[in-house]
PLY file of the C-alpha trace (Angstrom):
ply
format ascii 1.0
element vertex 146
property float x
property float y
property float z
element edge 145
property int vertex1
property int vertex2
end_header
-5.27 -8.32 9.08
-3.39 -11.30 7.64
-3.94 -13.39 10.81
-7.60 -12.38 11.10
-9.00 -11.68 7.62
-11.99 -9.38 7.69
-15.40 -11.04 7.51
-16.46 -8.54 4.87
-16.40 -8.24 1.15
-16.41 -8.82 -1.66
-15.07 -5.46 -2.79
-14.97 -3.73 -6.17
-11.47 -2.45 -5.41
-8.75 -3.26 -2.88
-5.65 -1.07 -2.52
-2.68 -2.97 -1.09
0.57 -1.34 0.01
1.79 -4.28 2.10
2.76 -6.74 -0.59
3.51 -10.35 0.14
1.92 -10.32 3.62
-1.57 -9.44 2.36
-1.64 -9.70 -1.43
-3.35 -13.10 -1.73
-5.98 -12.15 0.86
-6.58 -8.83 -0.90
-7.13 -10.66 -4.19
-9.51 -13.14 -2.56
-11.62 -10.26 -1.22
-12.38 -9.01 -4.73
-15.83 -9.27 -6.28
-16.13 -10.39 -9.89
-14.84 -7.49 -12.03
-12.97 -6.24 -8.93
-9.59 -4.55 -9.14
-6.57 -5.10 -6.91
-4.30 -2.06 -6.98
-0.79 -2.75 -5.72
1.20 0.35 -4.82
3.83 -0.88 -2.41
5.56 -3.82 -0.78
5.92 -2.53 2.77
6.02 -6.01 4.34
9.03 -6.96 2.21
11.15 -4.00 3.26
13.52 -4.25 6.22
12.51 -2.43 9.39
16.01 -1.08 10.05
17.71 1.58 8.00
21.15 1.52 6.43
22.75 -1.36 4.59
20.96 -4.68 4.33
22.58 -7.51 6.24
22.59 -11.14 5.16
19.40 -11.96 7.08
17.54 -9.06 5.41
18.67 -10.21 1.97
17.52 -13.77 2.69
14.13 -12.52 3.93
13.76 -10.31 0.87
14.55 -13.26 -1.43
12.12 -15.54 0.44
9.37 -12.91 0.26
9.99 -12.49 -3.46
9.64 -16.26 -4.01
6.38 -16.42 -2.06
4.84 -13.31 -3.64
1.59 -14.38 -5.35
1.67 -14.51 -9.13
-1.47 -13.63 -11.04
-1.57 -15.30 -14.44
-3.69 -14.11 -17.36
-5.75 -17.31 -17.50
-6.68 -17.15 -13.79
-7.46 -13.43 -14.01
-9.74 -14.05 -16.97
-11.42 -17.00 -15.28
-11.86 -15.09 -11.99
-13.00 -11.97 -13.90
-10.70 -9.78 -11.78
-7.77 -7.50 -12.49
-4.48 -6.69 -10.79
-2.66 -3.46 -11.48
0.19 -1.57 -9.92
1.57 1.90 -9.89
4.44 3.91 -8.53
3.42 7.48 -7.73
6.97 8.75 -8.19
6.64 8.13 -11.95
3.69 10.54 -12.08
5.41 13.64 -10.71
5.63 15.17 -14.19
1.89 14.65 -14.76
0.87 17.81 -12.88
-2.50 18.26 -14.58
-3.60 14.68 -13.86
-2.38 14.91 -10.26
-4.19 18.20 -9.67
-7.42 16.83 -11.14
-7.17 13.68 -9.03
-6.43 15.67 -5.87
-9.41 17.94 -6.53
-11.67 14.87 -6.88
-10.31 13.33 -3.68
-10.78 16.55 -1.71
-14.39 16.80 -2.92
-15.04 13.26 -1.63
-13.45 14.15 1.74
-15.48 17.37 2.01
-18.73 15.46 1.32
-17.80 12.87 3.97
-17.68 10.08 1.40
-13.98 9.43 1.95
-12.52 9.17 5.43
-8.99 10.43 6.03
-6.69 7.95 7.75
-4.63 8.66 10.85
-2.02 11.39 10.52
0.93 11.41 12.94
2.86 14.68 13.02
6.44 15.40 14.01
8.23 18.72 14.24
10.96 19.06 11.61
13.57 19.15 14.38
12.41 15.60 15.32
12.94 14.13 11.85
14.91 11.29 13.47
11.85 10.38 15.56
9.64 10.42 12.48
12.09 8.18 10.63
12.32 5.78 13.59
8.52 5.62 13.73
8.37 4.84 10.02
11.08 2.18 10.25
9.33 0.50 13.18
6.61 -0.75 10.86
4.07 0.00 13.57
2.67 3.20 12.07
-0.71 3.43 10.38
-1.85 6.27 8.21
0.60 8.99 7.28
3.56 10.66 8.94
3.87 14.40 8.36
6.79 16.68 9.21
5.75 20.15 10.38
8.02 23.09 9.55
0 1
1 2
2 3
3 4
4 5
5 6
6 7
7 8
8 9
9 10
10 11
11 12
12 13
13 14
14 15
15 16
16 17
17 18
18 19
19 20
20 21
21 22
22 23
23 24
24 25
25 26
26 27
27 28
28 29
29 30
30 31
31 32
32 33
33 34
34 35
35 36
36 37
37 38
38 39
39 40
40 41
41 42
42 43
43 44
44 45
45 46
46 47
47 48
48 49
49 50
50 51
51 52
52 53
53 54
54 55
55 56
56 57
57 58
58 59
59 60
60 61
61 62
62 63
63 64
64 65
65 66
66 67
67 68
68 69
69 70
70 71
71 72
72 73
73 74
74 75
75 76
76 77
77 78
78 79
79 80
80 81
81 82
82 83
83 84
84 85
85 86
86 87
87 88
88 89
89 90
90 91
91 92
92 93
93 94
94 95
95 96
96 97
97 98
98 99
99 100
100 101
101 102
102 103
103 104
104 105
105 106
106 107
107 108
108 109
109 110
110 111
111 112
112 113
113 114
114 115
115 116
116 117
117 118
118 119
119 120
120 121
121 122
122 123
123 124
124 125
125 126
126 127
127 128
128 129
129 130
130 131
131 132
132 133
133 134
134 135
135 136
136 137
137 138
138 139
139 140
140 141
141 142
142 143
143 144
144 145
């Protein structure tokens, strides 16, 4: 997407899990009063597991430096908003999560929300699932089957 930006938009909302690789483009696709929701920085994370080597640390630092900054004056002038969240902080909010999941499932059942690709792995092939995730080539979700 970053090499060939979509010839679509503007959008009322853009959800970006990639981070530095697509954040500026995602912001530029927003309509006035649009919202950019940042929920990950996949493109900043190393593809290999284990300890980070020197090259990975340098790349991480470089990506941090080039991550777009969205100042209050520009946001006000552009009439857009940028927000972020980390789902792991919401695990104790069971009622809100259940209500949100119910709303999402209703949208899916009515055909108003399309489910992305799901790649499944047997639990005994957890190493294969992890390798697929680390490759950075997956789209959609990876699910382990018990």
